[in-house]
C-alpha positions as CSV (number, residue, x, y, z in Angstrom):
1,I,5.5,-119.6,-9.8
2,T,3.5,-116.9,-11.5
3,L,4.8,-115.0,-14.5
4,D,2.6,-112.2,-15.9
5,L,3.8,-110.7,-19.2
6,Q,2.2,-108.0,-21.3
7,P,2.1,-108.1,-25.1
8,G,5.5,-107.3,-26.5
9,E,7.4,-108.0,-23.3
10,V,10.3,-110.4,-23.3
11,L,11.3,-112.5,-20.3
12,G,14.8,-113.7,-19.4
13,I,15.2,-116.2,-16.6
14,V,18.4,-116.1,-14.6
15,G,19.5,-117.8,-11.4
16,E,22.0,-120.0,-9.7
17,S,22.8,-123.5,-10.9
18,G,20.0,-125.9,-9.8
19,S,17.4,-123.2,-9.2
20,G,15.0,-124.6,-11.8
21,K,15.6,-122.3,-14.8
22,S,15.9,-125.2,-17.3
23,T,13.0,-127.2,-15.7
24,L,10.7,-124.2,-16.0
25,A,11.7,-123.5,-19.6
26,K,11.4,-127.2,-20.6
27,A,7.9,-127.4,-19.0
28,M,6.8,-124.2,-20.8
29,T,8.0,-125.6,-24.2
30,G,6.7,-129.2,-23.8
31,L,10.1,-130.8,-23.3
32,N,9.2,-131.8,-19.7
33,R,5.9,-132.9,-18.2
34,F,4.5,-130.7,-15.5
35,D,1.8,-130.5,-12.9
36,G,-0.2,-127.4,-12.8
37,L,-1.4,-125.0,-15.4
38,I,0.2,-122.7,-17.9
39,E,-2.1,-120.0,-19.2
40,F,-1.2,-118.3,-22.4
41,D,-3.3,-115.6,-24.1
42,G,-6.1,-116.5,-21.7
43,K,-6.1,-120.2,-22.8
44,P,-5.0,-123.1,-20.6
45,V,-2.0,-125.1,-21.6
46,R,-2.0,-128.4,-19.8
47,G,0.5,-130.2,-22.0
48,L,2.1,-130.6,-25.4
49,S,-1.3,-131.1,-27.1
50,D,-2.3,-127.6,-26.2
51,M,0.9,-126.0,-27.5
52,D,-0.2,-125.1,-31.0
53,R,1.9,-123.4,-33.7
54,G,1.2,-119.9,-32.3
55,Y,2.2,-120.9,-28.8
56,R,5.4,-122.5,-30.1
57,R,6.2,-119.4,-32.1
58,D,5.9,-117.1,-29.1
59,V,7.4,-119.4,-26.4
60,Q,10.9,-120.6,-27.1
61,I,14.1,-121.5,-25.3
62,I,17.3,-119.7,-26.2
63,F,20.1,-121.9,-24.8
64,H,23.2,-120.1,-23.6
65,V,26.2,-121.9,-25.0
66,P,29.6,-120.7,-26.1
67,V,29.5,-119.7,-29.7
68,P,32.5,-119.9,-32.0
69,H,33.5,-116.6,-33.6
70,R,35.4,-116.5,-36.8
71,I,38.5,-114.4,-36.8
72,L,40.0,-113.5,-40.1
73,Y,43.8,-112.9,-40.4
74,A,45.0,-112.0,-43.9
75,G,42.5,-114.3,-45.6
76,K,43.0,-117.1,-43.1
77,C,40.0,-118.1,-41.0
78,E,40.4,-119.3,-37.5
79,W,37.8,-120.2,-34.9
80,S,37.8,-119.0,-31.3
81,W,35.4,-119.6,-28.5
82,Q,33.9,-116.8,-26.5
83,L,33.2,-117.9,-23.0
């Protein structure tokens, strides 16, 4: 797979269950080993040892999970889940 992003662009990966979204994201963030090469800012990233602070700042996973939202009723706080 080849992804080519320009400075300032944001990438969101969507797809069917089992299509490899999480596997790709985990490889890109060092959570899974991978074969091949990631190139970031013109530098090769072959594994976790090449993922310095700048790389980890710019390449992150945002997991999609239900988040509780607080609902206030006359001073009473209740939690609800948005699915």
